[in-house]
N, C-alpha and C positions, 0 to 999 in steps of 0.2 A: 814136461807140460806146455803148451801152446802161454806162454806168458802174455801175448797179445788176446788170448779169447780170454786167459782169468782176469784179465784186465775191461774189458766189457761186462762178465760177468757180478765180477765187484762193483759196477759203475749201476750196472741194472737194479743189484739188488740194493745197495743203500737207495737208489732213488725210490722204491720199492716198500723200504720201511721207512724213509721219511713222508711217504705218501699216506702209509698208514698210518704215521704218527699223530700228522697235522690233522687227516681224517679223524680219528681218534677225536682229538681234543676240539674238533667241531663238533663231533656230535657231541658230546661230554657238554660242552658250552649248550646247546639247546635243548640236549637232554637236563640239564639245571634247571628245575620245575622255582616261581616264585610266587609266594600270594603276598601281596601289599596292598593296605588301604590307608591313605593319606590326603588330606586335606589341606592345602594352604604349607605346605610343609619346603625348608629352602633345602636346596639339593645336598648338601653336607650331612642332613641329617640320615636324607634317603640314600645316599652311600654309604653311610653305617649301619641302617639295616639292611641294604643289599650284602655287606659284606657276611650279618650272621645269621643270613639264610645259603647264603654258598660259598664254595672255595675260591674264591678268585678277591683279589686286592684291587684297590682301582691310586692311578699314580696319577698325584695332581697339587698344583702350584694353590697355594689359599688362594692369593689374590685372583685368580684366576675364576673362583666360583662370587663374585663380589658384583658382579652384574646380571649373575641370573635369577632368573623368573623364581614365584612358588608356583610347586607341581602338585596336581589335585588326580590323583589315580585310586582305581582299585581295580584288582587281577586278582586270580585262584591258578594255582597252577600253571602259570603263564610259562615259557619259553624267557632266558634272561636276554637272550640278543633283544627278542621282543618286547619286553616290559623294556629295556635301555633303551629302543627305538622309539618307544614312547615316551622315558624322559628327557631324555633331549630334543623331542621334536619343541623349536621356537625359540629354541635356547642358542645364544652365544657359543656353545662347546658343540662338539663333536666328539665319539670315543673311536679308541684301535683298538683289538683284545692281542694281547700278544702274552701267550703261554696261559696261565695262570693267574693274568695282568690285565687291569682293564687300564688305559693309555687313555687319560683329556685330554686335549688340545681344543685351541680356538679353531672356530670354521673360516674354511677362508670366504673374505667380503664380498657379497655380491652388491652394489649399485644402482640407485636407481632415481629417478628425477621426479619432485615433484613438483608441481604448477599448474595454476588458475588465474582467476578473472574478480576481483572485490567490484559489488557494486552500492549504489546505494538503494535501503529497500524500499523507500519512498516515494522513487521517481524510476527505480533499475536505470540508474546511470552510472559511467564505470568512476569509481573513487582513483585520482593519481596520487601519489603522495604518502601512502600506508604504511608503514612497520610492519613487519612480517619477520615472526621472530620461531626458529627452532628449536626447540631443545631437548634433548636426552640422547640414552644413549653414548653421555660423555659427547654428546655434539653443541653446539653454541653456536648458531649461525643466522643473520642479520639479512634482512633485504629492502627494498622499496620498491613498492608498486606503480608504474609507468604511466605516461597517460594516459594510455587505455584502461588502466586500472588492471593491469598481465602483473604477472609475478610470477619468477623460476628459483628453484633451487636446487640446482644436477649434482648426478655422482653422490648419493645422499646411502649409507648402509642403510641395508634391510636391519627394520627396526618398531620400536615404537618409540612415539613424540610427543610433545603438545607442541599445538599448533596456535601465532598467538599472534592477533592484529590489533593493532593501538593508531588512532590517529584524531588529532586534535579538534575537539566540539563531537566528534561521535565516541557511541558503548566501546571499551576495550573489551572484546571477543577472543576466547580461547579453546582447544578443542583439541581429544585425543587421537593419533590416524597412527593407524600400521603399514609399514611401507614393506609387501612380499614382492612387487609385482617394479619392471623397469619403469613405470612409467603410471603416476598416481594425481589426477584430474581433483583439485580442492576447490571448488570457488565457494566462496561468501560476501554473504550483504550483511552490511553494515546499517545500525540506526543513528541517529542524533542522542547525544548526549544531552542529559538535562543539566545546563553549565549551573544554575543558583545552586542545586544540591551538593556542589562541590564548591564555591562562591566561598571565601574567606568569609565570616564576618569576625569585629575587634567586636569585643566582648568587654568587661569588666576587668581590666588586671592581664588580659587573655585574647584568643584568638579560636576562632571552632570554627568549620564547614557547616554550610548552612544544614545536611542534613541531620547535623549531631543534632543541632538545637532543643533544647528543651524547655526553652520560653520564648516570650514573646517579643519579636525582634522586627522593626523594617528595615530594608536597607535600601539605599538609592547609589547605583553603580557609577562607573566614569562617562558608560557609553550614556545615560541616559542625563548627566549632569552636563554632556557635552553637548545636547539638545537643545537648554535651556541658558546655560552660558553666555549666550552671546547677550544678551541686553540685559543682562539680573546682573545690580548694584550686590545683593549681597546671597550670600547662600539661603539661609536661613528664608528669607521671601519665597525663592524657587520648591518650596516643598510642601506647600500647601496645593492640595489635588494630585500631587506626587507620591504622597508617605500614607502609605492606611493610617485611620485612627491619630493624624495629628491635625489640629486644629490651628490654621494660619489664619492670623487679621495682619493686614496693614495697615496702620495707623495712620500712615500719612505718606504724600507723595513728597516731601522734602528732601532733599540729599541727604547725605546721610543717617536718614530714619529709620527705624528698624521695623522688623515685625514680629509681631507676638505668639510666640509659641505656645499652643497648653494641650496637653497629652495628659486623655484622658481624666479630667474635668478638673475641677476647680477643688481644693486640698484642703486653701485656708485662706478664708477671704477677707478678713477684718485685721490679721497682723501685724498689714505691710507689704506684704510679699505679693508679688505679681505673679507668682504657681507658675515661673516659667521654668523650664528642667535645668539643670545643669550642661554645661559644655565642656567636652574635652578635647581640644584642641592637639594631637601631636604630643598626649602625652600630660597635656597643661591641664588642670580644671580653673575654671572660673564660672561667675552667676553673671548672667549681663545685666540681672537687675540689681546689681550690687555697684555698677557704675554709670548713677542718676544726676551727678552731676554734670553729665554731658548728652543731654537730653535728645542733642542736635547730630551726633557724631557714634555711630554706632560702631563699637571695637571689631564686633563679627566679620565689617566691613573691608576689611583689609587681610581677609583673607581673599585671592583670588578664584574662581570657580572652577576656572582652567587648572590649578594647582590640585586639587581635589580628589583624590585618588576613589575614594567612600563615602559615605556617612550612615552609620548606623543608628538606629534611633531604639533605647531601651526604653519597654513600656511596659512590664512588667513586673510583681517587686523580686522574682525570681532572677530578673537579668539585674535590676539596680539595687537590690541589698546591699549587694559587693560596696557600693556606694555610700550605707549607713545613712548616715543624718542628711546627705544629701541627695538622695535619690525617690525624695517623695515625690513630686514632680516629673520623673523621666529621667532620663539619661542622653544626651547628645552628643554619640564620639565621630569625632571630621580627621580624616587621616589623607595628609596631602601628600601626594608625589614623591617617592625617596629613588634616591638612581636604583638600577637593575643590574645585578650582580654578570661579569661576561657577557657584556654588552657594546658596541662600540659607540663611543662618546656622543652623545644626539643634539646638536644645536635647533631647539624650536620658536619660533616668532609666531607672531597675529598680530595684528590689529584691526579693531574693531570701530567703526564711525556710526553714530545715532542722532537721531533728529529725535527729541520728545514735547508732544502738543496734551494739553489735558484730555482724559476720556471724555469730561462732563465739566462744562461749567454754567451755574448761576447764569437765568435770563434775564435781566431788572426789566425795571419797568423805564419806560421812556416817559421824557419829561411832560407830557402828555396826558401818560398813562397817570404818573407821580400825581399830578393835579388834580386826577379827576378822582385818583383815591383821597387825596388830601380833602376834597370836596365831598366826599360821599362820608369821613367820618364826623366832620362838621356839621352837614346835613342832622345824622345819626344823632351824633351831640343835643344840638338845638332841641331838636322833634323831642328826645328824650327831655329838657328843660322844661319844657311847652307841655310836655304829658302829664307834668307831677312825676317822671322816675328818679328823677335828679335830684338833688335838693337842691335849693336856687338860690341858698344862702353860699354852700359851698361853692357852687357853677359860678357864684357872681365872684370869687376870694379868687378862681382858680383856672377852670377852666376856661370860661369869657375871656381875662385879660390875653392868653395865651392864641387863643381863637382871632382876636383883634386883631394881630401881628400881619396876618395874613388876610385878613376876608373881612365883610362889611357887616358888620354884626349890629343893631340898636337895640333897646329897648322897648317893650309894648306896653308893658307894666308893671306896677309894684305893690308893694305889701304895704303901701302908705307910709315908711318910714323910708322909701329913695331908696330899697333894695328890689332890684328886677324881679319878678315874677317870669316874665316871660322875654322873648326874643323873636326880633324879626331878622332872617340871613339874606341876603343882598348875594352874595356869591362871593368868589378871591376876587383878593386885592392884587390884580399882578404884575404891581410894581416889587411887591414882594419876591416874589421868583426870579431865580434868573432867566436867562435869554439862551442858553447852553443845554444841550444833551447830549450828555458825557455817561457812555457806561466804563463805568470805573472797574470791572472785569476786566476790561479789555486794556485799559490804560495803564495796570500792574502787573500785567504779561508779558513774559516775554517767547513770542514767537520764533516755530522752529531751534526749541532750545538743542543745545548742541551737546553730546558725550563723546567722549575718544577716550580709548584705553588699547593702551599698549603691550606687550608679553613677549620677556624674551626667557629661555629656559635652557638649562644644561644637564643632561642627562645622562648616566652609562657606570661602568664601573669594569673591572678587571675580575678576576679570580678570589682575590682576597678581599675586594674593596670595592662600595659604590658611592660615589656622590650627582647631589642635587642641587641647582642654582637657580631662583627665579627670583626675576625683576618686573613691577609692575607699576605701571604710570598712570594715573586714572583722573581724568578733567571731567565734571560735571557742569553742567550750566541748568540750576535751578528755573523753574517755569515762571515764577517773579522774577522783578527787574532787582538788582543788588542781590543774587541770592545764588551760592553755589559751591563744590567742593571740589579740593585737588588732592591727592592721593598720591603718596609715594612708596611702597613697601619693599622689600628685600625678603627674600629665604634661604637658607644654606640646610642643607643634610646631607649625612656622611656614616656611613656604617663600614666595619673594617672588622676582619678577622686577625689579629692580634696574632694568634698563636692559634697551636692545634685546636685548643679550650679554651680560650677568651674570646669573646665578643663584647664592641665595642659603639659608641655613636654616640652622638650629638644633631641636635635642630635648632637652628636660632633664625629667628625672624622679627623684624624691624619696621615699622610704618609710622611714616609722617603727615599727620590729615590737618589740614586746612581750610574750614568752612567759613565762610562768607556768608552774610545773613544781615537785613536791616529788622524784620519782626518778623515771628513765626510764625503766631497766634497774633490778630489783633490786639490790641489794646483796650478797647473796647468796641462790646458787643454790637453798639448803634452805629460801629463804624466800620461793622464788616461790608465789605464793594457792594455787595448786594444790595447792602440795605442805608447804603449813603444817599441822599436825594442827586438826583442825576439833571435838573436844573441848573447847578451850578459848574463852573468853569476849572478843571484842575490847575490852574496857574491865575494870579493874579495881573493886574495891568506890567507891573515889574519885572513877570519874570520867577514870584517867588509861590510858593505853594502856599493857595488859599485855604482857608481853613472854614469849617463847619459850623453854622450858628447852631450849636445848643441849648439859645433858650428856650422852645418850644418842647425839648427832651425833658429839660432838669428844672424847667421853671425859674432858669435862672442866667442872668449874661454868662454862659458860658461858650468858648469858640474853642472845636474840637478838633484837632490833627485830624486830616485827611488816613485815607489808606495810603495812598501814593507817597505823603509823608513819610508815614508808620516805617514804610519799608525801602526810605531814605536813611533810617540812622547806619552810622557803624558798628557793626558787630563783628567782629572774628574769634572763631575758637581755634584752637588748636591742642593738637594733642597727640603726643609722642605713644607710642605701644611698643613693648619690646616681651616676647617669649621665647622663652631659651625650656632646651628638656635634652638629657645627657643619659646615658644608663651604659653599664657594664655588666656581661653577663657570665658566668666561667661555669664551665662543666668538670664535676669536682667526680663524677665513674658517667659513665654510659648509663643514661635515663635520668640523673638528676645533677641538676641544675640552679647556683645562685645568683641571684639577678638583684643591683643596686638604680635608684632611679632619683633626679633631681628634677627641679622644673618650676622656674619663675616666670611670673606674670608680673610684669610693671606696666602700668598706664600711669602719664601725668601729663598736663591740663591745663591750661589757662585760656581766659574766657572773658572779652569785656567789651560792652558795647555801649557807645556815645549817643547822645542823643541831643544835639544842638537843640537850640534855643525856636528855632524855625517848626522843627517837628514838636514840640511838645504844646499839650492842650495848653488853653488861655485863660488866667484864673486870674487874671487883673483887674477886672471889676470888681473885685472884691478885695482889692487889695492889697493880692499878693504878688511877688514879684517872678519876673519869667526868666526860670533858670538853666542852662544846660544842666544832663547829669552823666554821671558816669557810673557803671557796675562793673565791676569784677571780678573774678573767681578763679582760683587756683585749685587744684587737685591732684592729690598722691596717691593710688593706692597700686599696694604689691601686694604677692603671694609667694609662699616658698613649701613647696611641696620635695621631701624624703621618704622615698620608700625603698622596702628592701624586704624581698623573699625567697622563696625555694622553692624549687618546680619538681615534681617524681611523676614520672610514666614507666610503664610496664605494663607488657601484652607477653601474653601465653597463650595457647589455643585457646582462640575466638575472646578470651579478655582480656578486656583494655582496663589499666585504672589512669587515674592520673588524682595527683595531690599535691594543692597550693598552701601556703600559708607564709604569711607577713607583717607587717608591722609598716605604719608611717607618721609622721608627723606634718602636719599642716599649719603656718602660720601667716598671717594679716594683716598690713600696718594702713590704713586708711586715714586720709589728715588732708587737711584743707580750709579755706578763708574764704569770705566773699565779703565785700566793701559794697557800698555806694555813697559819692561825692555828687554836691554840688557847686552852680556858680564859677565859671570858669572865664579868664579873662576874654577869650574870643572861638567862635566856635569852630577853627581849620588847624591851626596850629598849638596855640598851646593849651592841649586838652588831657594831657597825662595827672596824674592822680595830685602830684606835688604840685600843679598849679591853681587848683581847686579851693576854692574858697574855707569848705569845710568837708568832711565825712559824717555823712548822718546815717549810719549803718556800719556794722561792724560786727563777724562772728567770725571765731576759729573755731574748728573741731577735730580731735585725733582720734583714734581708738586702735587698740592693737585688739588680737583674740587666736586662740589656737584649739585646736585638733590635734587630738591624738587618735592612732586607731591600730587595731590587730587585725586584721581579716582572712579567711580560709577556706576555698574550694577544694571537695572531692568530686570527681567524676568517674560514673560505670558505664561502660557501655559490653554489649556480650554480643558476639556475631551478628553486628551491626543489626539488631533487632530489638532490642531491649535497652534500654538507658536513662539513666539516674543521675541526679545531680544536687551538690549542697553545698549550700553557701553559707557563711556566717562572718560577720562584723561588729566589734564594738568600739563605738565611738565615745569619747571624752571630750565636752564642748566647754570650753573658759564662758562662755555664756550663761551657763546655769550656779544655782547657788551650790552649796556643800551638800551633800544628799543625792543629789541631783543631775552631776554634772554628765555619767555615764548615762550609755543606754544601750541595748544590744536588737540586732539586728538580724535573723534567721531567713533561709527560704528553701523550700525541697521543692523541687521538679523532674519529671520523668517521662519519658515518651516511649511509646511503641512503634516500630516500624512495621507494620502491618504485613506490607507490599512483601516484606522477607520471609514471610513465614513461608513454610511447605507447602500450606492448602491455599495457595495465594500465588504458588510459581504458576501454576494451570493456565491462568486470567493474566493472556496478551494484552487488555486494554487500558489496564491497571500498573504503570509507572511508579506511580509511589504513592503513599498512603503511611500515614505518620499522625497518631494521638498525642499532643501533650497534657499534662496535668499541672498547673503549679502553685504553690502557697508561695506566701513570705510578707514580711514584716518591713517596712521601711519610715525614715525617721526625716524632721524637717528642725535645721536650726537656722532658718531666714528668719530672724527678727531682732530687735534691738538687742545691745548689749549691755549687759548686766545690768536686766529690769530685777535685779536681787538686791538691787544694791541702792541708798538715797546719794544722791548726789548735791554740790554745789556748781555753780555755773558762773559762767563770763556773762553780764547783762551785755544784751547786741546797743542797748538806747544810753541807760541809767550810767551817770561818770560818779567818781567819786574822787574828788583831788584830781581831776584833769584825767583820771584813768578808770575805766569801765568798772564798773560794779560787780563786787560777786555775791550773790542770789543761791538763794536755795532752789533747787528744781523741785517744780510742780508734780512732780511726774512721781507717787507714793510707790515705793518697790513692794514687790511679792518675792518673798524669800522661799516660797515652794515653787514655783513658773518651773514646768517642768516639758519635756521635747512635746511636739506634737508628735503622734504615731499612726500609721497608716496601714491597715492589713489587708492585703488583697488576694481574691483567689480567681484560677485564670485558665478554661481549657479552651485548649486550640485545637483543629484540626487540618494539615496541610495534606495537600493531594497534589497530582499529576497522571493524568489519564490520555490514550490515545498516542503512546509512542512518545511524552510529555507535551504536547501539541495545547493540551489543556489545561491549566496547572492552576494553584487559588491557593490558599487559606481563610481559614476562619477562626478568629476568638471571642468568647463570652467572657467577659471581667464581673467580678463583686468585688467593690474597693470602701473601705470604713475608713475614715478618720477620725479619732479621740482625741480630745482636748487640745482643738485650736484654736490660738490663743484670740482675744477678741478686749474691747474694753468691759471690766465688771462692773459692776453698781455699786457708788461708793455713797456715803454719807455726805450733803451738804455742809456738814461741822467740821467735815476733814478739810475744808479746804483748799482740795486740790481737784485736780479735772480726769487723771487717768489712773486706773488701773488695772492692770495686763492681769489674766489668771487664762487657765486653760480651760474651758468653758464651753466651747462648742464643736458638736460632732456633725459632720458630713459624709455623704454618702455619694459613690456614682457609681451606678450599673452598666453597662450599657454591650454594644456588639461590634465587630469592625470584619468585614469583608474583601478581600481579593481576586477578583479573578481575573484569569488570562488567558487568550487564545492566538496560538498562529495560524491565522488564515493563510495564508504560501507560506510552504518551507522548501526550496530549493538553492543550487549553488547561489544563482543570480538575482534573487529576489526572491527577498524575505518580509509580511508584512505580519505586524504583532500589532495586538490589541491589546490593554490594561481597563479595569475599571474595578473601583473602591468605594466603599461606603460603611461607615461609621457612624454609630447612634451612641450620644452621652446623655443619661439622665441624673444631674446633678439634682443633689436635695437636701434641706438644711436638716438634720433631724433632732436635734434639741440647739436651742441657743442659750438656755440654764442661764436664765436671767441676765442675757450679756446683755450692756448698758450702752446702748447705739443710736448715734446721736442723731438728729432730726435730719440733716441732710441725707445721712445713710440708712433713715429709717424704715423707706420703702422697698430699697435692693437688698435687703437680708428678713425675711420673712421664715419665719419657723414654718414645714413641710413645705417650701418651695424653691426652685432654682436659686442663687445666689444671684444678686445681680437682674430682680423684676425690678418692674416702677408699676407702683399702685394709681388710680384714679377713676374717675368718673365717666359710667356709663352714659352718652347723649341717646337717650329716645327718638327724637326731632328736634328740628324748627318751630318755635315757636310760630302760629299762622293764626292764632283767635287769642284779643283781649278776655273774653267768655272766663276762657278754657282755667289764662292764668289768674282770673279773679276767682273763680271759684277755688281752684288749687290754696291759693292765699287763705279764703274763709274759710278751709279745712284743717289749717296747718295752726299747732301749739303756738307757731311765735307768730305768725301773723304775715308771714311770709313763705312760699315753696322756696323760695330762692333765695330772692331778694325785692327790696324794693325796687333797683331797676328792672326787672324783667319784662320785657314785654315783647311785643311780635316781633320776631325776628335773631331772636336770641335764645341760644341752644335748653331743651326742657331734660334736665337731667332724670336719671332713674330715681326712682328713691328704692334703695336696697332693704333697707327695714322696715321698710312701712309704716316711721314715727312719722310721715305726711311734711318733712323738712327735709331739705338737701343740707348737709354738714359731713364731716371727714370719714363718719360713719357708713356713709355711703358709696364710698370709693372699692374698688379689690382690682387685685391684680389682669392688667390690661397688656405687660408686653414683660418677655424675657430674651434678655443677649442669648443663652443656649438654645444651636440651633436643634428640632430634631434630629437630623440626621445631614451628613455633607461628604465629601470625596472630592472624587474626579477619572477624568477620562481621557486615556494617553492612547495614540497612535503613532504607531513609526514602522513608516518601508522604508526599503533599501531595496535598489536595482544596479545592477552592476555598481556604477562611482558615483549613482545619485543618492540621496537622504532625504526622508519628509519627515515631518515629525511636528503635532498638534498635541496641546494637552488643555481640555478642560478643567474648571476648577466651579463648585456646584458647594452652596449651602442652601438649605431651607427648615423653616420653622422658627427661625428667631425673630424678634420683633424690637421695636424703638421709637420714641419718641421723638418728634421733629420740634427742636425745640424753636428755633428760626420761626417756624408758624405760629407759636407762642408768641414770639414778639412780634410778629404785625399786628397777631389777633389785640393784642395792651390798647393797639390805636395810639400809639404815641407820633402827635404830629409834627413834620422836620423829617420824618424821617419815612422811606421808602419801605415797601411792600414785598413780600416775595411773591414771584409772577404767579402761579401757583392758586394765592390766595385772592388776588387783586379777579382772578378769570372765575373763580366761585364760590366770591359770599356772597353776602344775602341783601336782598335790596328788594324793593316793590316789585322793580321788573322783571326780579330772578327769584321768588319765592321758592325752588326746589333745587335751590346752592346747596354745595355743603359744607361751606364755612358758615357761621354766624355773621349780623351784621358787625361793624368795626363802631366803634366809639370813644369818642380818646378819653384815656385813661381806665377805661374797662369796666365802668360803675356795674355791668349784669355779670362781671367774672365768664364773662367766654373763653378766656386765656386759660382758663384755669386746665390743669394736664387732663385729660381726657382721650378713648379712644377714637375720637375724631382728628388726633395729634398723632397716632399711635400705626405705622409702616411698618411692612411687612421689611426685614432686610436679608430675605431671600435672595438671591441671582445663581445666575449660572453664563459663568464669563469663560470664553476664549483666552488661555490665560499668554500661551505661546505658539507662535507657529516659525519654523524652521522648515530651510532646504539648503543642503549643502554639493556641492561637485566637488570629487578629488578630480584633478586632471590623471592622464593613463603616466603610468610607471616609463614606458617607453620617451614619453615627451619630457616627463621630469628629466630624466637620467641624461639626456644629451646638454641638459644647464648645470650635471652632477648637485643634482637637490632629489631630496628623495622623496619626498612630497608635496602637492601644493592642493590646496582645498581652499575653493572661494566658499562665502553661505553668506543667504541674506535670513533677516529675522523679524520680528512683531511680536510687539506684548501688550495683550488688554485691550485690544483691537474690537472687540464690543462685547457688552454687558445686559443682558435681560434683568431685570430687575425695576417691583415697585417702588424701591427707596427713593423719595424726589430729591435728596441730598446729595452731595459730590459723588459719595461712592459707600456702596451700603456697608464695607467693612469699616468705614469710618465712622462708629458708631459707639468711640467713644476711649479715653487713654489707657484702661485696662481690661483685661478681659470679665474681669468681676463684674462689672459698672458698665457693661457697656452699650447704655438703654437712652443713651442721648445724641443730638449731634452735636459734634465735634470736628466737621472737618472745613477748616480752615483751607486747607492746601488739596491740590486735588491730584489727582490720581494719574501718573502719566502714563500716555498710549507712543510706545515708541519703536519706530523702525530703524534696522542697524543693517547694513552691510559691512564685510569683514573679508581678510583673509588669514588662512594659515600656511606655514612655510616649516618644515624638514627639512635641516642638512647633513 
């Protein structure tokens, strides 16, 4: 046999057999029929089902199936290979059939490119610097868009990915993409985020994002503060018009003066509280009203506004109940700048120089007008005597002797016994008047008073710690001579991650104030600068202060100190303030932390004012000596707070829970003394207390008080839609007796973020919509200490054996005195529309206070004056609205407008027999707001004696008003119709509470320029102009208000607004009436600011990060009908602001400054 042939045959036969074998296998594989129905099943499950239906086995590694996708498939009697092709479609794996084995292996990667352009949705301009992230298929890549908004990811494996876009100030956007082509174009438009939703708001013992709040809180951020800080002395003064629902009144323009804050009305009108909120400065709590020993130095002014990061004002009970007994009047939380971690240290400095002048000053009468006014008063008085309106016997002994000192008056007829019945008036005696024409309001003024302020700050930090330091120097000249304030303050804060689980930090601040003054309020109402006679020189021939002859005013030879002399007294107030806080926080395990805090606040002050003999009123004509006097005062106040708490937070499947519980201790100590001395060897050198001849007044006080507290909070959030929070606090106070020391303050609030519901997802114009509901109780301990106890006190004047006598305190104890409690309901709605361009919030509230303290009725036999009890019920109801709109919102140009309005209806619901003293009787009337004034209604000015006679004849007393009423006098309305005018004919004619108030804010930013202004307004309040009352009393030797002089009745001016003026006002035209009432409504341009930041390219050449210059002005103009110095100057306290109290004008301030960062 041919071996070669055989080998060829064998080769082809083998090849034929092999071909037949594999052909048979292939056919068998195709012949295998599969029926399979599955939904979202994993690949491993499907493989097992295929093995059960066929004779094939699968070969693979388990970890190969981890990144595969679920399979949904429905086939019937389909070939196995076709089924396998369907199953592995889109999977990162492929298969290969070997004999009866199906081998699974990874696909060979295919790569593609993802690119696109990112633009703003509002103006379609490119958005550079956007962070783009691609995640999926084991891939995690990051890139940033270029200046044209373009981005590219190259060599990306085919697959499904999540693509996200993020940029500061814009909403983060994410989408799923499937890359199965070489090039995928993915463009994106981004919209601006509503930054306020993510803004962190400081709340009691914690912080929350704005979007998670369920209570009513107003916030002022650093940007808005920067617009106001350039020429404002204190931060609370700038809140008026800027913070929704916060009524701010500036009671004086004097250096160091305070602004009064009232949040949602008065809750305790007669307890001695000024109804101001609790302030918490970097965790250190204190009441501004607790430091009344220093009425001319405001502790809050020690915080430079430029160093404040945020101010959060807690208003409803849900927000304030966590502060318990201190939250009834709201809480103002101030957070100052702290160092920023992972930021290079930055040195910042700024300097501001300001010029101040009064916004308004009274225009006094000239010397000729003064003499003409004296002539009118004398003429009206003589006419009254001659017409029988004034008792001739009284006139003979009182009016006529005084008139004859400055006028020629002689008797015409007498009663036959030597008493004249009528007189002839022959005009003024010019020799009784001076030759000067002095404007006292200008003499005491300091024109263009200067204020300068310098700030130096250091801020920065590393990965584990941060530090901030600030130094501030402030020097303000007053608008009056011999008046000014100097302050030096410093602040240091730091935080550190001591270990991975332990964080600690502290803040320390110190301030030293020196206030120089002569007299803040003029000692005598008759020596107010605008009422002092202008015909006298300020100085005599020897250059000494001229005194004012008070004989005509007092009917006795009194020489009064002039306003200029009063302001030349030597007064100095020094105050030192220390605030310190420290904390340590330890993370026990994930989500659970323990925290301890300690804070200390200390205020120590001394004050003295020396009045030399030449500034004293001279009573030597009565045989008394003229002495220099010295008054001194010291005060030491301290408060220490300790708090310990535990925090736990938990998140899972859209649920978020936060729980906090803690306890705290507060201890306060207050002490001080006051002394008065007189008769010193001289007026210049030996003026210390040891040089005085005698100590005429002395008192000392010391009080210690404590507060123990437990508190807790539970917050819940579900899928960023449903919010709920419960707070609870219990306080135990030393101010109350056994059985009444402890009180409980719960609150509950809920929120519904409606915009996150599915049914609103297609409503594009709604960006945010949240409904809030809350309820809670708060309380107040702003009352005197230990009212439940009887004390012996040291007498301030009585001596026994040369020492102060110990006498019984006249205050009757009330062993059942309790907490003042306030219940409040609040409903709120927060909204944002049209891509967050139009935002706002609305709040409605109902606040009711029970058991407010007041003097209770007490029998005369008790021999005491005061008995305090919980007997007044008060209500406050109102609304608050804030609206904001981004008129322009572009990259280089933004224009923002905001408006807020609030209304509070305060009402004394029940007095329950409160024994209100006569002075306050008209200010607190059941059914009316606190701070009212009662008075008479003027129908007209009498122009007919016949009408007067007819009314007198119909009166049961013989006189409708009184005997002196004549033509030119007021006709008062007889409200009860009994034919006689008396106190029963008075009604409420003025109330201190405005009907509504608020502000309007504008801010424009164009490239490096900023321009802003704010208006503040108030409408509906009214006050009695007391200075006009003084003028209408007709005191000879005293000038009149210009408004009275221009519009007082005379025979030639019968249509005047004011009645005629008669010496000593026998017809009672000066009694409180609606003719003296003026609205204190106003619209004020409170602040305007312009700033420019130099280009970075320029400042970098000087190695300076930033330089900006600014110009600002405050109180530029005010529209008001109030004739006084300022419509806000209508009272010392908000509860009684119904009379003029405006001896010190408000400042109109112009400022220039520069800021730099290195």
